[in-house]
C-alpha positions in Angstrom: 0.0 0.0 0.0 1.3 3.5 -0.8 1.2 6.5 1.4 -2.4 7.6 2.2 -3.3 11.1 3.3 -5.7 11.7 6.1 -8.8 12.2 3.9 -8.1 9.0 2.0 -7.5 7.2 5.3 -10.9 8.3 6.5 -12.6 6.9 3.4 -10.7 3.6 3.7 -11.8 3.1 7.3 -8.4 3.6 9.0 -8.2 4.6 12.6 -5.6 5.2 15.3 -4.5 1.9 16.7 -2.6 1.6 20.0 -1.1 -1.7 21.1 0.4 -2.5 24.5 2.9 -5.2 23.9 4.1 -7.2 26.9 7.3 -9.2 26.3 9.8 -11.3 28.3 13.3 -10.0 28.8 15.7 -12.1 26.8 18.2 -12.4 29.7 15.6 -13.1 32.4 12.4 -14.6 31.0 10.6 -14.3 34.4 10.6 -10.5 34.0 8.1 -8.8 31.8 8.5 -5.4 30.1 6.0 -3.4 28.1 6.2 -1.4 24.9 3.5 0.9 23.5 3.1 1.0 19.7 0.8 3.5 17.9 0.0 3.8 14.2 -2.9 4.4 11.8 -4.2 1.0 10.9 -7.3 -0.7 9.4 -9.8 -2.4 11.7 -10.3 -5.4 12.1 -7.4 -6.9 10.0 -4.7 -4.6 11.5 -2.2 -5.2 8.6 0.4 -2.7 9.9 0.3 -4.1 13.5 0.5 -7.7 12.2 3.6 -6.7 10.1 5.2 -5.1 13.1 4.5 -8.1 15.3 5.9 -10.5 12.6 9.1 -8.3 12.5 9.3 -8.5 16.3 9.0 -12.3 16.4 11.6 -12.7 13.6 14.2 -10.0 14.5 13.9 -9.2 18.2 15.0 -11.4 21.1 12.3 -10.6 23.7 9.5 -13.2 23.2 6.0 -11.8 23.2 3.8 -12.5 26.2 0.6 -10.6 25.2 -0.7 -7.8 23.0 -3.7 -5.6 23.9 -5.1 -3.5 21.1 -7.3 -0.3 21.2 -8.6 1.3 18.0 -10.4 4.5 17.3 -11.8 5.3 13.9 -10.9 8.7 12.4 -14.5 9.5 11.6 -17.3 8.7 14.1 -20.7 10.1 14.9 -20.6 13.1 17.1 -23.3 14.8 19.1 -24.0 18.4 18.3 -25.8 20.7 20.6 -27.1 24.0 19.6 -28.2 26.7 22.0 -29.9 29.9 21.2 -29.1 32.9 23.3 
């Protein structure tokens, strides 16, 4: 996929994705460390996050323990209130 600008990302259904990645320290597997990752990604497939996690598992030494994901679409319904003075 090429570079998308924010208006195109809105039309494609992208949103801000945050992942809390818990992993084991390579030199002491009993200890856990966390890492926060954030990027615009597509719900529910999360191709960018999946690519990052695949890179992590292939290239980094700290084995993954768990991943918690939060996602917020760029466009969502909003409530408008109008008051007359």
